[in-house]
C-alpha positions as CSV (number, residue, x, y, z in Angstrom):
1,M,-30.0,-8.7,-103.6
2,S,-31.4,-5.3,-103.0
3,R,-29.8,-2.5,-101.0
4,N,-32.5,-2.6,-98.4
5,E,-32.1,-6.3,-97.8
6,G,-28.3,-5.8,-97.2
7,E,-28.9,-3.1,-94.6
8,Q,-31.3,-5.4,-92.8
9,Q,-28.7,-8.2,-92.6
10,E,-26.1,-5.9,-90.9
11,E,-25.1,-6.9,-87.4
12,P,-26.9,-5.0,-84.6
13,V,-25.0,-2.5,-82.6
14,V,-24.0,-3.9,-79.2
15,V,-22.9,-1.5,-76.4
16,R,-20.8,-3.0,-73.8
17,D,-20.1,-1.2,-70.5
18,R,-16.3,-1.5,-70.0
19,R,-16.1,0.9,-67.1
20,R,-14.0,-0.6,-64.4
21,I,-16.0,1.2,-61.6
22,D,-19.6,0.2,-61.2
23,P,-21.6,3.5,-61.3
24,E,-24.3,2.0,-59.0
25,T,-22.2,0.4,-56.3
26,G,-18.9,2.4,-56.7
27,Q,-16.9,-0.8,-56.4
28,P,-14.3,-1.9,-58.9
29,R,-15.4,-4.5,-61.4
30,T,-13.5,-7.7,-62.1
31,P,-12.4,-7.9,-65.8
32,A,-13.9,-10.8,-67.7
33,P,-13.0,-12.4,-71.1
34,N,-14.8,-11.3,-74.3
35,G,-17.9,-13.0,-75.8
36,D,-20.5,-14.8,-73.8
37,E,-18.3,-15.1,-70.8
38,A,-18.1,-11.3,-70.6
39,Q,-21.9,-11.0,-70.8
40,V,-22.2,-13.6,-68.0
41,A,-19.6,-11.8,-65.9
42,E,-21.4,-8.5,-66.5
43,S,-24.7,-10.1,-65.5
44,M,-23.1,-11.4,-62.3
45,S,-21.1,-8.3,-61.6
46,G,-24.0,-6.7,-59.8
47,T,-24.5,-9.6,-57.4
48,L,-20.8,-10.0,-56.8
49,D,-20.3,-6.4,-56.2
50,E,-23.2,-6.2,-53.8
51,D,-21.8,-9.2,-51.8
52,S,-18.3,-7.6,-51.6
53,V,-19.9,-4.3,-50.5
54,E,-21.8,-6.1,-47.7
55,Q,-18.6,-7.9,-46.6
56,A,-16.6,-4.7,-46.6
57,E,-19.3,-2.9,-44.6
58,Q,-19.3,-5.5,-41.9
59,P,-16.8,-4.4,-39.2
60,E,-14.4,-6.9,-37.8
61,Q,-15.3,-6.1,-34.2
62,P,-14.3,-9.4,-32.5
63,A,-10.8,-9.3,-34.0
64,A,-10.3,-5.6,-33.2
65,E,-11.5,-6.1,-29.6
66,D,-9.1,-9.0,-29.1
67,E,-6.2,-7.1,-30.5
68,R,-7.1,-4.1,-28.3
69,S,-7.3,-6.2,-25.2
70,D,-4.0,-7.9,-26.0
71,L,-2.3,-4.5,-26.4
72,Q,-3.8,-3.2,-23.1
73,K,-2.6,-6.3,-21.3
74,Q,0.9,-5.7,-22.7
75,V,0.8,-2.1,-21.5
76,D,-0.4,-3.2,-18.1
77,D,2.4,-5.8,-17.8
78,L,5.0,-3.3,-18.8
79,T,3.7,-0.7,-16.4
80,A,3.8,-3.2,-13.6
81,D,7.3,-4.2,-14.4
82,L,8.4,-0.6,-14.5
83,K,6.9,0.1,-11.1
84,R,8.5,-3.0,-9.7
85,V,11.9,-2.1,-11.0
86,T,11.5,1.5,-9.8
87,A,10.6,0.4,-6.3
88,E,13.5,-2.1,-6.2
89,Y,16.0,0.6,-7.3
90,A,14.6,3.0,-4.7
91,N,15.0,0.3,-2.0
92,Y,18.5,-0.4,-3.3
93,R,19.5,3.2,-3.0
94,K,18.1,3.5,0.5
95,R,20.0,0.3,1.5
96,V,23.3,1.5,0.1
97,E,22.9,4.9,1.7
98,R,22.0,3.3,5.1
99,D,25.0,1.0,4.8
100,R,27.3,3.9,3.9
101,E,26.2,5.9,6.9
102,S,26.6,2.9,9.2
103,V,30.1,2.3,8.0
104,I,31.0,6.0,8.5
105,A,29.5,6.0,12.0
106,S,31.3,2.8,12.9
107,A,34.6,4.2,11.8
108,K,34.1,7.4,13.8
109,A,33.0,5.5,16.9
110,S,36.2,3.3,16.6
111,V,38.4,6.4,16.5
112,A,36.6,8.0,19.3
113,G,36.9,4.8,21.4
114,E,40.6,4.9,21.0
115,L,40.8,8.4,22.4
116,L,38.8,7.8,25.5
117,T,41.9,7.2,27.6
118,V,43.3,10.6,26.3
119,L,40.0,12.3,27.5
120,D,40.4,10.6,30.9
121,D,43.9,12.1,31.2
122,L,42.7,15.5,30.2
123,E,39.9,15.3,32.8
124,R,42.3,14.4,35.6
125,A,44.7,17.1,34.5
126,E,41.8,19.6,34.6
127,S,40.7,18.5,38.1
128,H,44.3,19.0,39.4
129,G,44.6,22.4,37.8
130,D,47.3,21.3,35.3
131,L,45.2,22.0,32.2
132,T,46.3,25.5,31.4
133,G,47.7,27.7,28.6
134,A,48.4,26.2,25.2
135,F,47.8,22.7,26.5
136,K,44.3,23.6,27.5
137,A,43.6,25.2,24.1
138,V,44.6,22.0,22.3
139,A,42.6,19.9,24.7
140,D,39.5,22.1,24.1
141,K,39.9,21.8,20.3
142,L,40.2,18.0,20.6
143,V,37.1,17.7,22.8
144,G,35.1,20.1,20.6
145,A,36.0,18.1,17.5
146,L,34.9,14.8,19.1
147,N,31.7,16.3,20.3
148,S,30.9,17.7,16.8
149,A,31.5,14.2,15.4
150,G,28.9,12.8,17.7
151,L,30.7,11.8,20.9
152,E,29.0,12.6,24.2
153,H,29.7,11.8,27.8
154,F,27.1,10.7,30.4
155,G,27.0,9.9,34.1
156,A,26.3,12.5,36.8
157,E,25.4,12.5,40.4
158,G,21.7,12.2,41.0
159,D,21.0,10.1,37.9
160,E,18.8,7.1,38.2
161,F,20.9,4.0,38.1
162,D,20.6,2.3,34.7
163,P,22.6,-1.0,34.4
164,S,22.7,-0.7,30.6
165,V,24.9,2.5,30.8
166,H,26.2,2.4,34.4
167,E,28.7,0.1,36.0
168,A,28.2,0.0,39.8
169,V,31.4,-0.5,41.8
170,Q,30.2,0.8,45.1
171,H,26.9,0.3,46.9
172,S,25.2,1.8,49.9
173,T,21.7,2.5,51.4
174,S,20.1,5.7,52.5
175,P,16.6,6.9,53.3
176,E,17.3,10.1,51.4
177,V,16.9,8.4,48.0
178,S,13.7,6.9,46.6
179,G,15.4,4.3,44.5
180,P,18.8,3.2,43.1
181,T,20.6,6.5,42.5
182,V,24.0,7.4,41.3
183,T,25.7,9.2,44.2
184,A,29.3,9.4,42.8
185,V,30.8,9.2,39.4
186,L,34.2,7.5,39.4
187,R,34.7,7.5,35.6
188,R,32.6,9.1,32.9
189,G,30.8,7.0,30.4
190,Y,30.7,7.8,26.6
191,R,28.4,7.1,23.8
192,F,28.6,7.8,20.1
193,G,25.1,8.2,18.7
194,E,23.1,5.3,20.0
195,R,26.2,3.1,20.6
196,V,27.6,3.0,24.1
197,L,31.4,3.0,23.9
198,R,32.0,2.7,27.6
199,P,29.6,2.6,30.6
200,A,30.0,5.1,33.5
201,M,31.7,3.7,36.6
202,V,29.6,4.9,39.5
203,A,28.7,4.4,43.2
204,V,25.0,3.5,43.8
205,T,22.8,4.2,46.8
206,D,19.6,2.3,47.3
207,H,16.6,3.4,49.3
208,E,16.4,2.3,52.9
209,P,13.3,2.9,55.1
210,A,13.9,5.4,58.0
211,G,12.9,2.9,60.7
212,E,15.5,0.4,59.6
213,A,18.2,3.1,59.4
214,Q,17.5,4.2,63.0
215,S,17.4,0.6,64.3
216,G,20.7,0.0,62.6
217,E,22.2,3.1,64.2
218,S,21.0,2.1,67.7
219,E,22.4,-1.4,67.3
220,S,25.7,0.0,66.3
221,G,25.6,2.4,69.3
222,E,24.8,-0.4,71.8
223,S,27.6,-2.5,70.5
224,T,29.9,0.4,71.0
225,E,28.8,0.9,74.6
226,Q,29.2,-2.7,75.4
227,E,32.8,-2.6,74.2
């Protein structure tokens, strides 16, 4: 055998591309076994890589939209719950504050109601001229403290008669008034805020037309003459 024949029988040089990254697609290649299977894998790598690239390039829009809508729904639900709890807490605070003020006002009114008889005694003593000196100074402080707490008296001559705050114990008629009018106050009335502690005891005069008044006077005069 000659030298030239030996060189011709040498195996041809085979160049295999073992790069893991496909230079054309930029995608990683899947390693394949040696031999013919490797050649088949290399021949199919282009097609497989192109399919994977196409799948990767396709955005998952429906799934992303569903997830976004779910998250937004959760945010809306939590926001609504937060607003509801905040409103309930605000209403609770207002109710507690209102109840507290009501309890305080009721307690003050109860104490003031127990002192009304003392105020009546002070008023009678003042009308008789007995409220003088240190006794008057203490009385003024007591009345001032009660007024500052919210106690006020009502009932004066000339007021229009109101059955909700006046207690009529005397009644008369006169043409000098246009309607039921308080003509005398026998005992003061007191209220604490909007609560009436005691109605005023008053004398009431109703309107009487002038003609009826004159006829009544003439009749009384005639009966006197006959006697």
